[in-house]
C-alpha positions in Angstrom: 49.7 73.9 -78.4 50.9 70.6 -77.1 50.3 67.3 -78.9 47.6 66.4 -76.4 45.8 69.7 -77.0 46.1 69.2 -80.8 44.7 65.7 -80.6 41.8 66.8 -78.4 40.9 69.7 -80.7 39.5 67.3 -83.2 38.9 67.9 -86.9 39.0 71.3 -88.6 35.9 73.2 -87.6 35.5 71.6 -84.2 35.3 73.6 -81.0 38.6 75.1 -79.8 40.3 73.1 -77.1 38.9 73.6 -73.7 35.6 75.1 -74.9 32.2 73.4 -75.0 31.5 71.8 -78.4 28.6 72.8 -80.7 26.1 70.8 -78.7 27.3 72.4 -75.4 29.0 69.2 -74.2 32.1 69.7 -72.0 35.5 69.6 -73.6 38.5 68.2 -71.9 42.1 69.0 -72.9 45.3 67.8 -71.5 48.0 70.4 -70.8 51.1 70.8 -68.7 50.5 71.2 -65.0 51.4 74.7 -63.8 51.7 76.3 -60.4 48.3 77.9 -60.6 46.7 74.4 -60.9 48.0 73.4 -57.5 44.9 74.3 -55.4 42.6 72.3 -57.7 45.0 69.4 -57.9 45.5 69.2 -54.2 41.7 69.4 -53.6 41.1 66.5 -56.0 44.0 64.5 -54.5 42.5 64.9 -51.0 39.1 63.9 -52.2 40.3 60.8 -54.0 43.0 59.6 -51.6 42.0 60.9 -48.2 44.3 58.6 -46.3 47.4 58.8 -48.3 47.1 62.0 -50.3 50.3 63.7 -51.5 51.2 66.9 -49.7 51.4 70.3 -51.4 55.2 70.1 -50.9 55.4 66.7 -52.7 53.6 68.2 -55.7 55.8 71.3 -55.7 58.9 69.2 -55.5 57.8 67.2 -58.6 56.7 70.2 -60.5 60.1 71.9 -59.9 61.7 69.4 -62.1 59.4 69.7 -65.2 60.4 72.9 -66.9 64.0 73.0 -67.8 66.1 71.4 -70.6 67.2 68.3 -68.6 63.8 67.8 -66.9 63.2 64.3 -65.8 59.5 64.7 -65.0 56.3 65.4 -66.8 53.0 66.4 -65.1 49.8 67.1 -66.9 46.3 68.1 -65.9 43.0 67.4 -67.6 41.0 70.7 -67.8 37.3 70.6 -68.6 35.2 73.5 -69.7 31.5 72.9 -69.2 28.5 74.3 -71.0 26.8 77.6 -70.0 30.1 79.4 -69.6 31.1 77.7 -66.4 34.8 78.2 -65.6 37.2 75.4 -66.4 37.8 72.8 -63.7 40.6 70.3 -63.3 39.1 66.8 -63.6 42.4 64.8 -63.6 46.1 64.8 -63.4 49.1 62.6 -64.0 52.8 62.6 -63.4 55.8 60.7 -64.7 59.5 60.6 -64.0 62.4 59.1 -66.1 65.8 58.1 -64.8 68.5 56.2 -66.8 66.0 54.6 -69.2 63.4 53.6 -66.7 60.2 55.6 -66.4 57.9 55.6 -63.4 54.2 56.6 -63.3 54.3 58.8 -60.2 50.6 59.6 -59.9 47.4 59.4 -62.0 43.9 60.4 -60.9 40.6 61.4 -62.4 37.5 62.9 -60.7 34.9 60.4 -59.8 32.4 61.8 -62.3 35.0 61.1 -65.0 35.4 57.4 -64.2 34.5 55.3 -67.2 34.9 58.1 -69.7 38.4 57.1 -71.0 40.1 60.0 -69.3 42.4 57.7 -67.3 43.5 56.1 -70.6 44.1 59.5 -72.2 46.3 60.6 -69.1 48.2 57.3 -69.2 48.8 57.6 -73.0 50.3 61.0 -72.5 52.7 59.7 -69.8 53.7 56.8 -72.2 54.4 59.4 -74.9 56.6 61.1 -72.4 58.4 57.8 -71.7 59.0 57.3 -75.4 60.3 60.8 -75.8 62.7 60.2 -72.8 63.8 57.0 -74.5 62.7 54.8 -71.7 63.0 51.0 -72.3 60.5 50.2 -69.5 57.9 51.9 -67.3 57.1 50.9 -63.7 54.2 51.9 -61.5 52.7 51.0 -58.1 48.9 50.6 -57.7 46.9 49.7 -54.6 46.1 46.0 -54.5 42.5 46.9 -53.8 42.2 49.2 -56.9 40.9 46.8 -59.5 39.7 49.6 -61.9 43.3 51.0 -62.2 44.8 47.5 -62.5 42.5 46.8 -65.4 43.5 50.0 -67.2 47.3 49.2 -66.8 46.8 45.6 -67.9 44.9 46.9 -71.0 48.0 49.0 -71.9 50.4 46.0 -71.4 51.6 46.4 -67.9 52.3 43.1 -66.1 52.6 42.5 -62.3 56.2 42.0 -61.2 56.0 42.2 -57.4 54.3 43.5 -54.3 55.4 46.2 -51.9 54.0 45.3 -48.5 52.4 48.3 -46.6 53.4 50.8 -49.2 50.3 53.0 -48.8 50.3 54.6 -45.4 48.7 55.1 -42.9 46.3 52.4 -44.1 49.1 49.8 -44.5 47.8 48.8 -48.0 50.1 46.8 -50.2 51.1 48.0 -53.7 51.1 45.9 -56.7 54.3 46.8 -58.8 53.6 46.6 -62.5 55.9 46.9 -65.5 55.6 47.8 -69.1 58.5 46.5 -71.1 58.0 48.5 -74.3 56.4 51.9 -73.8 56.9 52.9 -77.5 54.4 50.3 -78.7 50.9 51.2 -79.9 48.3 51.7 -77.2 44.5 50.9 -77.1 42.5 53.6 -78.8 41.2 56.2 -76.5 38.2 58.6 -76.9 39.2 62.2 -77.2 37.1 64.9 -75.8 
């Protein structure tokens, strides 16, 4: 069980990770992304980013560098099991790369019905844990200049704007705000598990 699954499991006697709790509320666990998650991840990607969605090939390329001793990438999914025995569904995902002490948030997304639940913060925390494990001294990311919700999340975690990449998101020609976190090993804001 990964550290994210352990943290999401809660105290002794709580529902097992990925199963509804005693009141039937959905449970969400973070786990490593695997090849069998690809269809659900691609569907969510296309729903959230219809103009500039990553292709299946882009995700495969990233995932190929996650499961070997010198892996420079970490990709996770947020899997939610609902009440009434409904099958689990992917409600978020995130990816990170590390090269020569610099980390980069490659992607992070949550289903619209998860906005405001703290899931984005949980995913970002997991990526920053990966940055710390990879001994990164800084973490960079790009975020659409028109995505104020994501910018607030990143700012809450200590990211600061360091530049703009003009026309970064295509085909919409939307600029990207480049943000930097100088100390990914620091403490993060508390996030709600679950």
